N, C-alpha and C positions, 0 to 999 in steps of 0.2 A: 699390498697394504696399504702404501701410500697411496696410491690412485684412488682408492675408494674412501678412504679419507681428504683427500681432496675434494673429491666429488661431496661429500655430505658438508664440509666446510663451503663451498659453493652453493649450496642448494639453501643452507642457512642464510647466507648473505642475502641469497634472492629472495628468500621470505621476509628477511631483514627489511630490504630496500622497498619491497613492495608494500609492507606495512608502515614503515615510515611515511612513505607516499601516501597511502590511505589516511594517514593520520593527517597529515598536513593538509591535503586536500578539503578535508573535512572541517580541520580547525580554521583555515583561511576563510573558509565560506561562513562558518557561523562568526567569525570575527568581523566579516565584512557587513554582514546582515546586520549585526547589533549594532555597528557603527551607522549605518542607514536607518533602522528603525528610531534609534537614538535621536537621530537628526530629522527625520519625520515628524514625531511628536514635540521636539522642541520648536520646529517650525510652524507647526499648530498653536502649542500653548502662547507663542508669540505674536501670531497673526489674530487669535483672540483675543488677545489682551490688548493690542490694538484697535482693532473693530470687532467687538462683541458681536454685532448685528450680523457679522459674516460668518458666523459660526457654522450656522447651519447649511450653507451653501458649501464651506469649506470640509467637513465632517467624511461625506464620501468620497471623498478626493484624497483625504487622509488614509481612509481604511482601504481603497485602491491601491495606494503607494506600499502600505503596510503589506499586503497581499503579495504584491509584485516583486517586494523587496524579501520577504519570506521565502518566495519560491527561488532563491539564489541558493538557500541550503540543499533544494532538493536537487538541482542543478548540479553541487559540489559531491552531494550524496552518489548522482548515478557515474560522474566521473570518477569518483573515486573507486565505486564497486567495478566499472570496466577495468580500470588501473588494475585492482585487485586480482580480478579474474580472467582478464584476458591476456595482459602482458608477462 
């Protein structure tokens, strides 16, 4: 009886560890993305305030940087799903 109980406790701890890993992976990826997007838009606002005529040239670069920074969340999601499903 105690062997079966120990197995259930270990199974629950394994599930708990995977769930915590999933949450940490997604949370850290989202936090990093939020900081990155904030820095991108802050830099765009500062550069537009300094040189308003360069705004048209900087806007496409801003959106490319935004898209690449947002892709970090998807990498975190894929890594977290791999952690959850394969480990």
